[in-house]
N, C-alpha and C positions, 0 to 999 in steps of 0.2 A: 504494500499499499503506500500511496506518495502521500508526503504531507510537505507543508510548506510551514517552517520553525520560525517562529515572527522576532528573530534576533541574530545580529551580526556579529554575536560576542563566539570568537571561534574558540574560547576555552570551555564553554557552553555546547557548544555544536560539536564539538572533539567528546566530550563525556555523554553527550545523546546520543551520537553514531555507537559509539562503544556501546552502549547499553543497548539500544535497540535493534541491533544485529544487523544481518541481511535481511531480513523479511521485511524490514521499513526502510524505505527513502526518506528521509527528513533535507529537507533544501533549506539552505540560509537565505535570508532576506538578500544577502550578495549578490547569490547565484542566479537573482531573479532582477538584479538591478534595482532593489527598492535599498533606497537608503534615508528614507524618512526618518526624522526621528521622532519615535513615537511617544505621544505625552504621556506619562504616568501620574495621575494628578488624582486619582482615586486614594481614599481614606485608608483602605486597607492589600491585603495582596491579593486576596480574590479579585476587588475589583479591579486591579492593574492588570493582573491576567485577562480577565477575560475582555480588558478595553483595548489590549495589543491583541488577542486573537480576532475581535471583531473590526477592529484598522484595517489588517492585513486580508482578514476575508473578505473584506468589503473592495479592497485594492485589486484582488486575483479572482476572486468567487471559487476557492481551491480547500481543499480541508487544509484546517491549518492548526497546529497546538503554541500555545505560548506559555512564559512561565514568569511567578515573582515569586523572588527570594527574600528572608529579611532573617537576620540574627536580631533574636530577643534576648537581652541580659538581664536577669531580674533584678539586679542591682539598682538599675537604672528603669526602671518601670518599665520593661520590654523594650525600651530604646536598642541599636536605633531602629531597629523592624521595619517597617514600608519604606522608611528612608535611608534604607542600609546603602547604597548605592551612592545617595548623594551626602552623608553624614556630614563632610565636611565642604562641602560646597559642592554647584551643580556640575562641576569638571569629572564627577565619580573618580577621585584621584583615591583608591585604595590604601596605597602608603597612607595620607594625611586621615583618612578614614581610621584605620587602625591606633594611628598617634590620637589624634582625639578620643576616641572609643578606651583605650588605655589610659590617658590622661585624669579621665570623667571618672573612670574606676578610682584611680588613685590605690591606695593600699587597703580597700574594702576587701576583706576577708570572703565575700558572697560573691564567687565568681560564675555562679551556674549560668548556662547559656543555652539555646536551643537554636538550629537553625530551622528554617520551616519554609516548604517549598510549598505553591502552589502550581498546578498545570491545568490550564484550559485548554478545554477540545471543542474545534466544531468541525463535525464529521455529520456529512449531507445535512447542513443547515442545522440539527440538534447541538446542544452546547452541554458540556459535562465538565465535571471541575472533579482534581485528583489531589491529595495531599502528602506529604512526605514529613518527615519529623526525624530529628538526630538531636538527643541532649549530651550536653556538654559540659566543659571549663574553658575559660577564659583564661590564658598564660599571662604572664608581665614580659615578655619578651617574646621576638619574630623568632619561630624555627622551622627550619625545610624552604625547598625552593620549587617544589611542585604546586599546581593546584594554583588559585587565583582568590581573591577577595579577599576575607578575613580568613581566611586556613591557618595562615603562619602561625595563629595566636587561637586556634581554637582544637581542643582534645578531645574527641567523641569520647561519651561515656566507654569503659571497660576498655581501652585503649591508654598505651603510654607515649604514641606519638601525636602530631598536627595532623590535620590533615595535609598539609604541607611538606610532611615528610613519608608521606604514603606513596605509593603507585597508584596511577590512575585506576587501573582495575582494583588494586584494593579499595580504594576511595567509595570508588562505583555501586560495591557490593553493600554498604552501610549507611553513604551519605542521604542526605533527607533529598535532594536532587533524583537519586536513584531509587530512594523508595518511591518515590511519587511517578517516575518514569514506568519502573513495573507495575504499577499500579495502572497506569494506561497499557504497557504492552499486554499484559493479561487482558484487559475489558478491549484491548484492538483485536485478540485470537478468538476469544467469545463473539464476538462480532462475526468475522469472518466465517466463524464454524456455524454460527446459526445462519449466515446470509447462505451457507453450502448447503445446509439440510432442507 
């Protein structure tokens, strides 16, 4: 099955293609020569994911999915949350975002956090939502060079390495986006089976 993934984020596209495998084709916006800066103005992840999917669906008429992801830190009342990519400003500088996060946390002993991903799918003009969550801890210094975003300061529960210290294949088995995509993949398989029966 062929879809448009409403993003030009190379890191996300690589993760998604790795998880979906060969049975589905995820086209990036760049491959369709779409370079629009899609507004992300909704108050929550669900709204942003749906807004992005609807925007690209209107442009292309194709089946499309979009995601929005937030890092929610307990000691900061759920911040940066829906503003995760723009936490330190509109230019989406994740190094600056991490600096701001660590400065706000300071010496706070409560380092509990979670990554939450919402995937919005528009398939045959019907809309669906899938959620993936991974609990973890924010550490006080960057570790690792893999991944992107807040990965260098996030250790998932039950592990002793940050996402940025993991190979992509390992991260995908436990990550928020991996969990949401796994739900999406199973849903697509069920849809294909129902169509064939």
